[in-house]
SENU-505550 format. One line per 2 residues: number of its first residue (from 1); for each residue x, y, z of C-alpha. Coordinates in pm, whole numbers, plus 50000, padded with zeros to 5 digits. Layout:
! residues N
NUM) X,Y,Z; ...
! end
This chain:
! residues 262
1) 26640,02251,59039; 26747,02010,58773
3) 26611,01730,58818; 26332,01871,58696
5) 26464,01820,58328; 26290,01441,58410
7) 25942,01573,58304; 26121,01640,57930
9) 26308,01287,57877; 26066,01111,58117
11) 25677,01278,57988; 25760,01507,57713
13) 25671,01799,57918; 25923,02132,57761
15) 26106,02257,58016; 26288,02608,58045
17) 26530,02673,58354; 26670,02978,58411
19) 26845,03249,58668; 26700,03528,58840
21) 26910,03892,58783; 27206,03905,58997
23) 27218,03526,59031; 27341,03216,58946
25) 27497,03310,58529; 27266,03584,58480
27) 27377,03942,58524; 27516,04014,58867
29) 27489,04379,58986; 27770,04413,59341
31) 27718,04781,59314; 27350,04766,59409
33) 27401,04573,59778; 27210,04681,60021
35) 26951,04892,59765; 26598,04770,59843
37) 26469,04976,59640; 26573,04801,59400
39) 26561,04411,59454; 26233,04384,59503
41) 25912,04205,59383; 25838,04355,59123
43) 26155,04351,58972; 26146,04037,58957
45) 25795,04004,58817; 25892,04183,58567
47) 26180,04020,58404; 25974,03726,58477
49) 25691,03878,58287; 26033,03977,58027
51) 26145,03610,57916; 25844,03441,57882
53) 25742,03794,57658; 26119,03741,57442
55) 26021,03313,57430; 25675,03416,57292
57) 25427,03211,57575; 25118,03294,57623
59) 24983,03224,57304; 25060,02875,57423
61) 25025,02889,57740; 25278,02796,58076
63) 25288,02682,58350; 25490,02862,58625
65) 25756,02674,58896; 25867,02775,59216
67) 26076,02697,59512; 26154,02896,59796
69) 26193,03211,59722; 26113,03106,59354
71) 25765,02963,59506; 25700,03292,59680
73) 25757,03512,59364; 25578,03271,59204
75) 25232,03284,59412; 25281,03615,59368
77) 25334,03705,59040; 24992,03431,59001
79) 24835,03665,59165; 24859,03926,58832
81) 24652,03671,58604; 24962,03704,58392
83) 24806,03662,58027; 24862,03282,57941
85) 24990,03073,58243; 24834,02768,58331
87) 24923,02577,58646; 25128,02669,58919
89) 25282,02469,59142; 25483,02589,59482
91) 25731,02376,59587; 25873,02445,59935
93) 25749,02814,59959; 25612,03034,60211
95) 25264,03218,60202; 25401,03479,60557
97) 25804,03491,60600; 25704,03572,60955
99) 25506,03246,60912; 25873,03133,60883
101) 26067,03261,61091; 25826,03051,61393
103) 25854,02707,61170; 26287,02850,61227
105) 26215,02903,61594; 26092,02514,61606
107) 26249,02347,61393; 26602,02476,61622
109) 26457,02392,61909; 26396,01951,61804
111) 26811,02059,61748; 27025,01878,62033
113) 27070,02124,62333; 27462,02208,62242
115) 27370,02325,61885; 27066,02490,62009
117) 27245,02707,62217; 27527,02767,61940
119) 27249,02893,61706; 27136,03128,62005
121) 27460,03352,61938; 27454,03432,61616
123) 27537,03764,61606; 27812,03653,61876
125) 27933,03330,61714; 27869,03450,61316
127) 28180,03305,61090; 28337,03075,61371
129) 28413,02762,61329; 28101,02613,61631
131) 27869,02853,61479; 27919,02725,61081
133) 27963,02342,61296; 27619,02449,61419
135) 27461,02546,61094; 27523,02235,60861
137) 27390,02039,61181; 27029,02227,61127
139) 27050,02218,60755; 27152,01831,60751
141) 26802,01827,60946; 26586,02105,60770
143) 26781,02240,60422; 26891,01845,60230
145) 26928,01568,60438; 27140,01375,60113
147) 27501,01541,59942; 27413,01676,59629
149) 27622,01914,59447; 27420,02197,59338
151) 27351,02274,59712; 27766,02345,59711
153) 27708,02535,59418; 27395,02753,59567
155) 27606,02881,59828; 27927,02886,59588
157) 27715,03111,59421; 27574,03317,59763
159) 27976,03338,59874; 28104,03478,59566
161) 27831,03761,59524; 27553,03809,59858
163) 27447,04098,59760; 27095,03988,59611
165) 27074,03706,59936; 27195,03938,60179
167) 26994,04255,60027; 26652,04093,60089
169) 26721,03774,60315; 26956,03841,60548
171) 27187,03597,60647; 27048,03523,60945
173) 26908,03132,60897; 26613,03194,61168
175) 26572,03534,61106; 26469,03748,60817
177) 26632,04040,60847; 26657,04164,60437
179) 26384,04424,60299; 26160,04093,60272
181) 26124,04075,60630; 25780,04200,60633
183) 25666,03982,60290; 25367,03847,60244
185) 25140,03726,59994; 24827,03563,60169
187) 24590,03949,60117; 24614,03893,59757
189) 24587,03469,59698; 24159,03619,59638
191) 24383,03652,59308; 24463,03312,59176
193) 24248,03122,59034; 24506,02878,58823
195) 24556,02540,58945; 24790,02504,59164
197) 25058,02252,59317; 25136,02262,59700
199) 25511,02036,59787; 25668,02043,60079
201) 25887,01816,60241; 25869,01593,60614
203) 26115,01823,60782; 26099,02145,60541
205) 26184,02486,60617; 25854,02602,60475
207) 25658,02343,60722; 25278,02263,60701
209) 25192,02630,60923; 25348,02797,60586
211) 25163,02655,60323; 24911,02641,60465
213) 24701,02944,60362; 24731,02833,60055
215) 24566,02580,60099; 24266,02679,60301
217) 24248,03038,60026; 24287,02883,59737
219) 23990,02705,59505; 24157,02456,59330
221) 24428,02363,59518; 24616,01957,59566
223) 24857,01911,59878; 25207,01676,59850
225) 25408,01666,60176; 25727,01355,60068
227) 25829,01197,60337; 26192,01206,60423
229) 26283,01512,60321; 26384,01814,60462
231) 26329,02150,60211; 26415,02031,59930
233) 26257,01703,59820; 26392,01755,59421
235) 26687,01632,59530; 26661,01381,59837
237) 26325,01234,59661; 26342,01304,59357
239) 26161,01036,59141; 25876,01082,59399
241) 25866,01471,59323; 25897,01410,58948
243) 25579,01150,58914; 25352,01370,59149
245) 25498,01702,58932; 25406,01540,58630
247) 25081,01379,58710; 24945,01709,58798
249) 25073,01867,58458; 24913,01641,58237
251) 24639,01623,58394; 24384,01792,58193
253) 24102,01699,58394; 24174,02063,58618
255) 24133,02281,58425; 23741,02068,58451
257) 23657,02237,58839; 23430,02434,58969
259) 23582,02722,59214; 23458,02492,59527
261) 23658,02183,59401; 23970,02115,59578
! end
């Protein structure tokens, strides 16, 4: 997410980054591994509320940007109509994880036949050199097309402490096996009133069908698709992404749209 620092450096837009509980430099709770009653959407929404209140952001207003799981959480959080929320940016995130699984299987079908066969034997081969090589091929197509230290750091943290990732998503790259398996925000989207920017990559794991419900249901919504990018367009095409996001954040006319404005 660090390329978004340019929102401050180039456009003077204050930007706050934070590591969610159990991730990055935030408190780790490995003793909660596998505890689906603890690691819930509401836990992370509460933590976000705590941060917003601690920084006293509600009176001045704030915008929210979430990527992948962060976009899922951000969309659900915005549906609660929190005080002070102005705009929402949902990047590379599905509205429904069932649709994500469908998209993942479709993406695998585009890979070379030998890679498809290896990925189809995940339970049998997971952890083997052949399977890891097949996964790396898939990630270079659909996760991140460029070498980025930030991506390496993400996987490093997951290997060090897989508690949150394994409990909520599971280790499968194709099927959701964790507690989020049946997650969906679609039925709540009618409550999201803020202007929304959707963004995904041309070869994103969050394919168009996973994000279309946002566009179809939301009243004030803009959708941008980044060419030659996958699941991390902010790393693959950072200048393009920063320009789009900055324009959205600086456009006060968004609040003048009527309920049918798109």
